[in-house]
C-alpha positions in Angstrom: 0.0 0.0 0.0 2.8 2.4 1.0 4.7 1.5 -2.2 1.6 2.2 -4.3 1.1 5.6 -2.7 4.8 6.4 -3.3 4.5 5.5 -6.9 1.3 7.5 -7.3 3.0 10.5 -5.8 5.8 10.2 -8.3 3.5 9.9 -11.2 1.6 12.9 -10.0 4.7 15.1 -9.9 4.4 18.6 -11.4 7.4 18.8 -13.9 7.1 22.6 -13.9 7.5 22.9 -10.1 11.0 22.6 -8.7 9.9 21.5 -5.2 7.6 18.9 -6.6 10.4 17.4 -8.7 12.8 17.4 -5.8 10.3 15.8 -3.4 9.6 13.0 -5.9 13.0 12.3 -7.3 15.6 13.9 -5.0 19.2 14.4 -6.1 19.0 12.0 -9.0 16.1 13.9 -10.4 18.2 17.1 -10.6 20.7 15.3 -13.0 17.9 13.8 -15.1 16.1 17.2 -15.5 19.2 19.1 -16.4 20.1 16.4 -18.9 16.7 16.7 -20.5 16.7 20.5 -20.4 20.2 20.9 -21.9 20.3 17.9 -24.2 16.8 17.3 -25.5 14.8 19.9 -27.4 11.6 18.6 -25.7 13.0 19.6 -22.4 13.1 23.4 -23.1 10.2 24.1 -20.7 11.8 22.4 -17.6 12.7 24.7 -14.6 16.5 24.5 -14.6 17.4 27.7 -12.7 14.6 27.4 -10.1 15.4 23.7 -9.7 19.1 24.3 -9.0 18.3 27.2 -6.6 15.6 25.3 -4.7 17.9 22.2 -4.4 20.7 24.3 -3.0 18.3 25.9 -0.5 16.9 22.5 0.6 20.5 21.1 1.0 20.9 23.3 4.0 18.3 21.3 5.9 16.8 24.6 7.3 13.5 24.2 5.5 11.0 22.7 7.9 9.2 19.5 6.7 11.0 19.5 3.4 13.1 16.9 1.7 16.7 17.1 2.7 19.4 16.9 0.0 23.1 16.3 0.5 25.2 19.1 -1.0 28.1 17.1 -2.5 25.9 14.5 -4.3 23.7 17.3 -5.4 26.6 19.2 -7.0 27.9 16.1 -8.7 24.4 15.1 -10.1 23.8 18.6 -11.4 27.2 18.8 -13.1 26.9 15.4 -14.7 23.4 16.1 -16.0 24.3 19.6 -17.3 27.5 18.5 -19.0 26.3 15.2 -20.4 23.1 16.9 -21.6 24.9 19.7 -23.5 27.3 17.2 -25.1 24.3 15.0 -26.2 22.5 18.0 -27.7 25.6 18.9 -29.6 26.0 15.4 -31.0 22.3 15.4 -32.0 22.8 18.6 -33.9 25.9 17.3 -35.7 24.0 14.2 -36.9 20.5 15.5 -37.4 21.4 18.9 -38.8 18.6 21.5 -38.6 15.8 19.1 -39.3 14.8 18.8 -35.6 14.3 22.5 -35.2 12.6 22.8 -38.5 10.0 20.2 -37.6 9.2 21.9 -34.2 6.0 24.0 -34.1 7.0 25.7 -30.8 7.4 29.4 -31.4 9.2 29.7 -28.1 11.8 27.1 -29.3 12.3 28.9 -32.6 12.7 32.3 -30.8 15.3 30.6 -28.6 17.1 29.2 -31.7 17.2 32.7 -33.2 18.7 34.2 -30.0 21.2 31.3 -29.8 22.4 32.0 -33.3 22.7 35.7 -32.5 24.8 35.0 -29.5 27.1 32.8 -31.5 27.5 35.5 -34.2 27.8 38.4 -31.7 30.1 36.9 -29.0 31.9 34.1 -30.8 31.8 30.4 -29.8 33.5 30.5 -26.4 31.6 33.4 -24.8 28.3 32.4 -26.4 28.5 28.8 -25.1 29.1 30.0 -21.6 26.5 32.8 -21.6 23.8 30.6 -23.0 23.9 28.5 -19.9 22.2 31.3 -18.0 19.4 32.0 -20.5 16.3 29.7 -20.4 15.5 28.0 -23.7 18.7 29.3 -25.3 20.7 26.9 -23.3 18.5 24.1 -24.7 18.8 25.0 -28.4 22.3 26.4 -28.5 23.9 22.9 -28.0 22.3 21.3 -31.1 22.7 24.5 -33.0 26.4 24.5 -32.3 26.5 21.0 -33.8 24.6 22.1 -36.8 27.0 25.0 -37.4 29.9 22.6 -36.9 31.5 24.3 -34.0 34.8 22.4 -33.4 34.3 19.5 -30.9 37.2 20.6 -28.7 36.0 24.2 -28.6 32.4 23.3 -27.7 33.4 20.7 -25.1 35.8 23.0 -23.3 33.5 25.9 -23.0 30.3 23.9 -22.3 32.1 22.3 -19.4 33.2 25.7 -18.1 29.8 27.2 -18.5 28.0 24.1 -17.2 30.1 23.9 -14.0 29.8 27.7 -13.3 26.1 27.6 -13.9 25.1 24.5 -12.0 27.4 24.9 -9.0 26.9 28.7 -8.9 23.1 28.6 -8.7 23.1 25.7 -6.2 25.6 27.4 -4.0 23.6 30.7 -4.2 20.6 28.8 -2.9 22.7 27.1 -0.2 24.2 30.3 1.0 20.8 32.0 1.3 19.3 29.0 3.0 22.2 28.9 5.5 21.8 32.6 6.4 18.0 32.9 6.7 16.1 30.8 9.3 12.9 29.0 8.0 13.7 30.2 4.6 11.1 27.8 3.1 8.5 30.4 4.1 9.8 32.6 1.4 10.4 29.9 -1.2 7.7 30.9 -3.7 8.7 34.5 -3.9 12.4 33.5 -4.1 11.8 31.1 -6.9 9.7 33.7 -8.7 12.6 36.1 -8.3 15.0 33.6 -9.8 12.7 33.1 -12.8 12.5 36.8 -13.4 16.3 37.2 -13.1 16.8 34.3 -15.5 14.4 35.9 -18.1 16.1 39.3 -17.9 18.7 38.4 -20.6 15.9 37.4 -22.9 14.0 40.6 -22.3 17.1 42.7 -22.8 18.0 40.9 -26.0 14.4 41.4 -27.3 14.5 45.1 -26.5 17.9 45.4 -28.2 16.6 43.6 -31.3 13.5 45.8 -31.4 15.6 49.0 -31.2 17.9 47.8 -34.0 14.9 46.8 -36.2 13.3 50.2 -35.6 16.6 52.0 -36.4 17.0 50.1 -39.6 13.4 51.0 -40.6 13.9 54.8 -40.1 14.8 56.9 -43.2 18.3 58.2 -43.2 
């Protein structure tokens, strides 16, 4: 009976909610979600930033009645998922070309692909690969796009590892530091997660405003 209830709770997990994912799957779930978000185009909607931040917060053990995660295994699981996912996405792009993106009907995914390509053109391979880690959707589509554009394997691997480690460990440790310094921080979890989501979307908004200004400037008569 207990096993059935546990299985039912896992099946009923809300994949858009970081705390629900962590309660159901724990540390292992972090690695799986990050692999799906960074390696599979279908995972573009998954809550990478909020998942990492919430996991770091819960690793402090200061949240009452919440699942407790061990920091070291959490950091390892997140790093493995983020790095393996990005490399998988790159290999998919190399082999499948642009056909996967072309078949997708998601406007959000196509917008992310456009921004990823702009990042590569504007900042070059190394900087764009690192920066993309911090931008939702873009970090999903840049990896296969890098494969499609035939970014050298060594260049991609080096900088996706750097970006993946800085992103995954940095966001987890930010949550851990906050959870360690504020008693009963779980009371403020929802507004904190909302803040993380807003911050993570800021690069997208800034890029959209920049693109709009450039398009408006090009449309003006000289």
